C-alpha positions, 0 to 999 in steps of 0.5 A: 687556759681557763678551765671554766671555758673548757667546762662551758664547752663540755656542758653545752655539748652535753645539752646538744648530745647528752649521749655523746661521751666527752673526753677532754685532753691537753696539748700544744697549739701546733700539735692540735692544729695539725690533728684538726687538719688531719681529721683526728680532732674536731675542735680545740681551745688553744692559746694564740697566735695561730694562723692557717687558711684552712682553720676557723679561729674564733677568739674567745677571751683575752686575759691580762698577763701579770707578774707572779712573785713571792709574797716576801719579795721586796717588790711585792710591797708595790701595788704595781711594777714598772717594766724596769722591775722585771729586768734581771728578775723575769727569769722563768718562761714557758718552754719555747717548744710549747709554742714557738710563735708565742715565745717569739712574740713575748720576747718582742713585747718584752724588748719593746718595754726595754726588758732583755731576757738572757738566761732563764728557767723553763716550765711547761705548765702554770703549776711548774712556773709557780713551783719555780717562783716559790723556789726563789728562781725569779719572776714569771708572767702568768694569766691574771686570775690564776689560782696561786700558791699561798706563798705567791702573789701577782702584780700588774705591770704599768704601761703595757697591755700584755694579754693571753688570747684564747680561741676555739679552732676547727676546720673550715669545711670538715667538722661535725655540724655541732661545732659551729652551733657550740661556737655561737654559744661560747663567750666573746671577748669583752668590750673593754679589750680594745684594738690597742690591747689586741696589738699588744697581745702576748700568748704564752702557751697552749694548755688545754684542748677539746679533741675528738675521737680519731676518725677520717676527715669528713665534710661539714655537710656529710660529717658525723654530728657526734663529737667525742673528746679524747682524754 
């Protein structure tokens, strides 16, 4: 996820409760959702898709997926790529176990664009994906705006609207009173992210979270006001 979003959440929380310690952590979407449902975690910023009737899911932003490739690759001379340019070249994906629903959705979107994925290398973090691309193992899809190794570059794909969608999640009834207040202060998806983009969204991995100290589940009205972020 975009680290600036995590910093914004932490800064807002410090303004409300300056004496409350904050300890950011990283984790996968499914694992963090389970910890919120069990009461171990107060809130998390995760990558969609995610659905659960007991969770409040507030979408925060949508970032375009772009192709990461080596600067010396012949296709890097093009300002943008065709979907056909990815066939046989898109051979680096996030590990399916990191976010099974997102992996399945991404394969569906690629198939809709005529791209068939067969054998591929797996990575669990953006830095790992860049290492594999830099090593000549193929192309990868990454979030637009990601800081790149100097030997790499990115190109958009024509005719598609693939995005990585980020959301704040917390329990609908059991959460500290500060969480909904903070949620209202966080940025909302940009107006230009239209319904067509939402229908075409692809989420590749849950990379960062905002977690709370371990504690028994509590109701919203009786729960503690403080929220601690575990590292």
